[in-house]
Backbone as ProteinMPNN parsed JSONL, in Angstrom:
{"seq_chain_A": "MRTINEHLVNIFEAGELSREATIRKFRIIRLKGKRQVAREVEHFNLDSILAVGFRVRSHRGTQFSTNFGLTIRTHQQPFGFAA", "coords_chain_A": {"N_chain_A": [[106.607, 81.152, 108.639], [104.595, 83.992, 108.4], [101.286, 84.313, 107.059], [99.76, 86.076, 104.279], [97.16, 86.822, 104.954], [97.33, 87.024, 107.757], [98.997, 89.246, 108.008], [97.329, 91.191, 106.847], [95.15, 91.197, 108.664], [96.465, 92.188, 110.942], [97.204, 94.722, 109.989], [94.7, 95.939, 109.623], [93.681, 95.789, 112.247], [95.496, 97.425, 113.591], [94.766, 99.826, 112.654], [95.987, 100.934, 110.526], [95.063, 100.779, 107.935], [91.747, 100.984, 106.587], [89.418, 98.416, 106.559], [87.024, 98.502, 105.102], [87.568, 100.459, 103.21], [89.542, 99.406, 101.633], [88.92, 96.985, 100.506], [87.087, 95.294, 98.021], [84.268, 93.508, 97.036], [83.731, 91.061, 94.597], [81.499, 89.335, 92.488], [81.936, 86.146, 91.37], [81.21, 84.008, 88.784], [80.923, 80.666, 87.917], [80.851, 77.77, 85.832], [79.801, 74.654, 86.869], [79.652, 71.622, 85.887], [76.493, 71.463, 84.666], [75.437, 73.58, 85.942], [75.357, 76.939, 87.263], [77.612, 78.432, 89.471], [77.899, 80.782, 91.929], [80.072, 82.97, 93.688], [81.343, 85.145, 96.23], [84.238, 87.08, 95.988], [86.968, 88.532, 97.573], [88.724, 91.426, 96.665], [91.688, 93.222, 96.909], [92.801, 96.6, 97.257], [95.443, 98.73, 95.913], [96.719, 100.038, 98.075], [96.512, 98.231, 100.237], [97.973, 96.076, 99.255], [100.532, 97.198, 99.034], [101.01, 97.798, 101.742], [101.169, 95.234, 102.908], [103.345, 94.254, 101.448], [105.446, 95.822, 102.437], [105.62, 94.913, 105.014], [106.463, 92.29, 105.01], [109.049, 90.23, 105.964], [111.414, 88.995, 104.429], [113.361, 87.465, 101.807], [111.895, 87.905, 99.45], [110.26, 89.994, 100.314], [112.146, 92.007, 100.687], [113.001, 92.321, 98.041], [110.617, 93.295, 96.959], [110.334, 95.798, 98.314], [112.649, 97.131, 97.413], [112.298, 97.169, 94.585], [109.89, 98.591, 94.481], [110.673, 101.085, 95.472], [112.49, 101.894, 93.46], [110.752, 102.028, 91.278], [108.935, 104.023, 92.068], [110.677, 106.249, 92.243], [111.394, 106.425, 89.563], [109.0, 107.138, 88.304], [108.101, 109.414, 89.6], [108.949, 111.958, 88.754], [107.678, 112.662, 86.17], [105.049, 113.004, 87.051], [105.142, 114.706, 89.155], [105.355, 113.882, 91.803], [106.623, 113.513, 95.131], [109.015, 111.573, 96.762]], "CA_chain_A": [[106.39, 82.443, 108.022], [103.187, 84.39, 108.494], [100.596, 84.41, 105.779], [99.267, 87.401, 103.876], [95.959, 87.122, 105.741], [97.739, 87.484, 109.078], [99.471, 90.629, 107.853], [96.158, 92.053, 106.625], [94.426, 91.318, 109.93], [97.233, 93.103, 111.798], [97.12, 96.063, 109.399], [93.364, 96.47, 109.91], [93.553, 95.96, 113.699], [96.331, 98.556, 114.004], [94.183, 101.057, 112.13], [96.831, 101.453, 109.44], [94.128, 100.903, 106.81], [90.371, 100.608, 106.87], [88.985, 97.251, 105.781], [85.957, 98.912, 104.185], [88.115, 101.312, 102.157], [90.574, 98.742, 100.841], [88.444, 95.709, 99.953], [85.861, 95.301, 97.233], [83.842, 92.149, 96.726], [83.246, 90.798, 93.248], [80.831, 88.049, 92.334], [82.527, 85.318, 90.335], [80.281, 82.94, 88.399], [81.576, 79.585, 87.174], [80.032, 76.613, 85.499], [80.189, 73.354, 87.42], [78.721, 70.742, 85.187], [75.488, 72.245, 83.933], [74.875, 74.64, 86.79], [76.199, 78.092, 87.553], [77.92, 78.609, 90.89], [78.38, 82.147, 92.182], [80.662, 83.208, 94.999], [81.925, 86.466, 96.433], [85.687, 87.04, 96.159], [87.488, 89.831, 97.992], [89.859, 91.974, 95.931], [92.305, 94.266, 97.719], [93.342, 97.693, 96.446], [96.888, 98.9, 95.916], [97.191, 100.41, 99.411], [96.676, 97.035, 101.065], [99.071, 95.287, 98.687], [101.775, 97.86, 99.432], [101.19, 97.656, 103.188], [101.651, 93.873, 103.152], [104.678, 94.144, 100.861], [106.443, 96.444, 103.298], [105.694, 94.192, 106.288], [107.051, 90.964, 104.832], [110.476, 90.184, 106.288], [111.992, 87.853, 103.73], [114.063, 87.848, 100.584], [110.894, 88.467, 98.533], [109.844, 91.279, 100.855], [113.218, 92.952, 100.375], [112.906, 92.586, 96.601], [109.441, 94.143, 96.763], [110.639, 97.153, 98.763], [113.657, 97.701, 96.518], [111.672, 97.444, 93.285], [108.901, 99.638, 94.656], [111.405, 102.348, 95.58], [112.997, 102.252, 92.13], [109.611, 102.381, 90.418], [108.424, 105.331, 92.495], [111.633, 107.273, 91.832], [111.342, 106.529, 88.101], [107.746, 107.743, 87.851], [107.687, 110.606, 90.354], [109.246, 113.182, 88.0], [106.646, 113.083, 85.215], [103.78, 113.321, 87.701], [105.359, 115.7, 90.192], [105.291, 113.317, 93.158], [107.869, 113.523, 95.899], [109.126, 110.367, 97.595]], "C_chain_A": [[104.892, 82.769, 108.068], [102.567, 84.531, 107.118], [100.149, 85.838, 105.506], [98.045, 87.783, 104.698], [96.308, 87.613, 107.139], [98.235, 88.926, 109.023], [98.29, 91.575, 107.678], [95.364, 92.25, 107.903], [95.142, 92.305, 110.843], [97.172, 94.538, 111.293], [95.782, 96.706, 109.733], [93.185, 96.713, 111.411], [94.355, 97.156, 114.206], [95.764, 99.882, 113.522], [95.008, 101.69, 111.028], [95.995, 101.68, 108.183], [92.743, 100.496, 107.279], [89.961, 99.455, 105.956], [87.954, 97.664, 104.724], [86.499, 99.706, 102.993], [89.074, 100.585, 101.224], [90.124, 97.434, 100.191], [87.164, 95.932, 99.161], [85.523, 93.869, 96.88], [83.3, 92.078, 95.306], [82.577, 89.436, 93.228], [81.442, 87.334, 91.136], [81.553, 84.176, 90.045], [81.021, 81.938, 87.529], [80.557, 78.501, 86.855], [80.626, 75.376, 86.153], [79.188, 72.356, 86.868], [77.772, 71.59, 84.373], [74.895, 73.375, 84.765], [75.881, 75.756, 87.015], [76.38, 78.224, 89.057], [78.525, 79.993, 91.059], [78.988, 82.21, 93.575], [81.269, 84.596, 95.031], [83.423, 86.301, 96.696], [86.15, 88.445, 96.517], [88.705, 90.201, 97.15], [90.377, 93.167, 96.732], [92.894, 95.342, 96.825], [94.851, 97.823, 96.637], [97.438, 99.248, 97.298], [97.427, 99.182, 100.286], [97.81, 96.156, 100.561], [100.416, 95.882, 99.103], [102.047, 97.687, 100.923], [101.71, 96.266, 103.535], [103.075, 93.726, 102.633], [105.763, 94.723, 101.743], [106.586, 95.734, 104.637], [106.42, 92.857, 106.172], [108.554, 91.039, 105.058], [111.069, 88.91, 105.688], [112.749, 88.372, 102.521], [113.088, 88.495, 99.601], [110.399, 89.828, 99.02], [110.871, 92.365, 100.574], [113.205, 93.312, 98.898], [111.747, 93.527, 96.304], [109.764, 95.587, 97.118], [111.627, 97.85, 97.838], [113.047, 98.083, 95.181], [110.633, 98.545, 93.374], [109.583, 100.996, 94.723], [111.93, 102.817, 94.24], [111.866, 102.712, 91.219], [109.065, 103.757, 90.776], [109.372, 106.443, 92.05], [111.609, 107.486, 90.325], [110.126, 107.321, 87.638], [107.368, 109.017, 88.582], [107.915, 111.896, 89.566], [108.139, 113.577, 87.041], [105.349, 113.547, 85.874], [103.921, 114.324, 88.825], [105.247, 115.176, 91.61], [106.629, 113.457, 93.834], [107.903, 112.289, 96.775], [110.079, 110.603, 98.723]], "O_chain_A": [[104.046, 81.913, 107.804], [103.25, 84.833, 106.139], [100.161, 86.691, 106.393], [97.904, 88.939, 105.098], [95.656, 88.52, 107.656], [97.92, 89.729, 109.901], [98.252, 92.643, 108.29], [94.943, 93.369, 108.196], [94.504, 93.164, 111.452], [97.094, 95.472, 112.092], [95.73, 97.884, 110.087], [92.606, 97.723, 111.809], [93.936, 97.828, 115.149], [96.228, 100.945, 113.935], [94.77, 102.832, 110.637], [96.198, 102.655, 107.46], [92.594, 99.755, 108.25], [90.137, 99.516, 104.74], [88.019, 97.215, 103.58], [85.949, 99.632, 101.894], [89.387, 101.085, 100.144], [90.869, 96.843, 99.409], [86.274, 96.668, 99.586], [86.394, 93.101, 96.471], [82.516, 92.924, 94.876], [83.037, 88.497, 93.878], [81.458, 87.864, 90.025], [81.128, 83.467, 90.956], [81.659, 82.3, 86.541], [79.541, 78.353, 87.533], [81.814, 75.091, 86.003], [78.046, 72.264, 87.318], [78.192, 72.345, 83.496], [73.957, 74.045, 84.334], [77.092, 75.544, 86.965], [75.417, 78.138, 89.82], [79.523, 80.336, 90.425], [78.491, 81.591, 94.516], [81.657, 85.15, 94.002], [83.828, 85.484, 97.524], [85.783, 89.421, 95.863], [89.604, 89.384, 96.95], [89.602, 94.014, 97.176], [93.427, 95.043, 95.756], [95.451, 97.103, 97.435], [98.525, 98.791, 97.654], [98.43, 99.106, 100.995], [98.53, 95.554, 101.358], [101.331, 95.151, 99.481], [103.188, 97.454, 101.323], [102.603, 96.135, 104.372], [103.921, 93.138, 103.305], [106.872, 94.192, 101.8], [107.583, 95.935, 105.331], [106.941, 92.354, 107.167], [109.247, 91.825, 104.413], [111.202, 87.889, 106.362], [112.769, 89.573, 102.252], [113.408, 89.513, 98.988], [110.147, 90.719, 98.208], [110.517, 93.502, 100.262], [113.378, 94.476, 98.539], [111.876, 94.447, 95.497], [109.506, 96.497, 96.331], [111.459, 99.026, 97.516], [113.253, 99.196, 94.696], [110.5, 99.349, 92.452], [109.124, 101.953, 94.1], [111.833, 103.999, 93.911], [112.018, 103.681, 90.475], [108.766, 104.561, 89.893], [108.925, 107.468, 91.536], [111.786, 108.611, 89.857], [110.215, 108.093, 86.683], [106.383, 109.653, 88.209], [107.137, 112.84, 89.705], [107.687, 114.722, 87.08], [104.633, 114.383, 85.323], [102.919, 114.753, 89.396], [105.06, 115.963, 92.537], [107.663, 113.514, 93.168], [106.926, 111.987, 97.46], [110.308, 109.707, 99.535]]}, "name": "protein", "num_of_chains": 1, "seq": "MRTINEHLVNIFEAGELSREATIRKFRIIRLKGKRQVAREVEHFNLDSILAVGFRVRSHRGTQFSTNFGLTIRTHQQPFGFAA"}
């Protein structure tokens, strides 16, 4: 089974989403012993999460798509969205 990173690479290479528009780096600082260690961690926005969710071909991917569809239909009326 392919990993999430492989799906993201394919999404960005296909031009489906822009890497710059969907990723934000956050600095995470942790204590290791008595010293602080900082590292940059990439966080992906909702668009990238949805794109991966729709590409996954598995039982979990099917659950994701089904639940996403139900959620959108439930919330589209109050906000005037059309699905």
